[in-house]
Structures are given as C-alpha cells and as structure tokens.
C-alpha positions in Angstrom: 91.9 126.2 205.1 89.8 123.1 205.9 90.7 121.0 208.9 91.9 117.5 208.0 90.9 114.7 210.2 93.7 112.6 211.8 91.7 109.5 211.2 91.1 108.1 207.7 87.5 108.0 206.4 85.5 104.8 206.1 86.0 104.8 202.3 89.7 105.2 202.7 89.9 102.3 205.1 87.9 100.1 202.7 90.2 101.1 199.8 93.3 100.4 201.8 92.0 96.9 202.9 90.9 96.1 199.4 87.4 95.3 200.4 84.8 95.5 197.7 81.7 97.7 197.9 78.2 96.4 198.0 77.7 97.6 194.4 80.7 95.7 193.2 79.6 92.5 194.9 76.0 92.8 193.6 77.4 93.5 190.1 79.5 90.4 190.2 76.6 88.2 191.4 74.3 89.6 188.7 76.9 89.1 186.0 77.4 85.5 187.1 73.6 85.0 187.0 73.5 86.6 183.5 76.0 84.0 182.2 73.5 81.3 183.2 70.5 83.4 181.8 69.1 83.5 185.4 66.7 86.1 186.7 66.9 86.8 190.5 64.4 88.4 192.9 65.4 90.9 195.5 64.9 88.2 198.2 67.1 85.8 196.3 69.8 88.5 196.0 69.5 89.3 199.6 70.0 85.6 200.6 73.1 85.4 198.4 74.7 88.6 199.5 73.3 89.2 203.0 72.4 92.8 202.0 68.9 94.3 202.6 66.4 94.2 199.7 65.9 98.0 199.7 69.7 98.5 199.5 69.9 96.0 196.6 67.2 97.8 194.8 69.2 101.1 195.1 72.4 99.5 194.0 70.6 98.1 190.9 69.6 101.7 190.0 73.2 102.8 190.4 74.3 100.1 188.0 72.3 101.9 185.3 74.3 105.0 185.7 77.3 105.7 183.4 79.6 106.3 186.4 78.9 102.7 187.6 79.0 100.8 184.3 75.8 101.9 182.5 74.4 98.3 182.6 71.1 97.5 181.2 69.1 96.4 184.2 66.0 94.5 183.2 63.0 93.6 185.4 59.9 91.5 184.9 57.1 90.0 187.0 57.9 86.5 188.0 55.1 84.1 187.2 53.3 82.6 190.2 54.7 79.2 191.2 51.9 76.5 191.4 51.4 75.2 194.9 52.8 78.4 196.6 49.7 80.3 197.7 51.7 82.5 200.1 52.9 84.5 197.1 50.5 87.4 196.8 51.0 90.3 194.5 53.7 90.9 192.0 57.2 89.5 192.6 59.8 91.3 190.4 62.9 89.6 189.2 66.0 91.2 187.7 69.0 90.6 185.5 71.7 92.8 184.0 72.7 92.8 180.4 75.1 94.5 178.1 76.2 97.9 178.9 74.1 100.6 177.3 76.9 102.2 175.4 77.5 98.9 173.6 73.8 98.7 172.8 73.8 102.2 171.4 76.8 101.4 169.2 75.2 98.2 168.0 72.0 100.1 167.1 74.0 102.7 165.2 75.7 100.0 163.1 72.4 98.5 162.2 71.0 101.8 160.8 
C-alpha cells in the first residue's frame, strides 16, 4: 500500500487555486495573436508571458500533441529588419492554427 503525503502536490494546489498552467497561458496568447494574423518570436512571447524562451519552445511542441489540443504550430524564418544589424542568424517566428483533427476532416471532405 503506497504512502500518501499529508501535503497536497503542487499540481493539486494549482488546481484548487484555479491558476492556469504555462501551456494554457501560452495557448491563449498564441490564439489571440492568430486572430490578428500575427507571428511571434520566442523573445516576443517571453516578453509577453515572462516565461523562458526554452520553456516556451517546449510548450509549443506540447500544443501539437492530441492531449493538449493538437494545434497546428507553424514556424518560419523572420526576414531581417533593415537598420537592425544586431540580428545575426535566423530568427524563427511562430503561430498556431486550426487543430489538426479539423484539418484532416476538411481534407477528407475535399477528396
């Protein structure tokens, strides 16, 4: 018989307090940006949410999974901005689109 802790876990505390997870917050920010047809970089998302860029990247991968919404997460290289020589290398920007299940259903209807 496993021992049960007298203290609730971190997740249980969050659930009880009604606090949203990082993934939920990021999803809502990305959906709001999608309504405006806006692409966002990891740095811009970090400034908006105060989460780390690596963590945001991981959450974007999670949003692709069926358990977390099966969103279509698109990425592309942002074109260099004239007059900003400090930008070296590729800067990726992201947006989320329709859920994959809806896309598959739409493709089936077309064929």
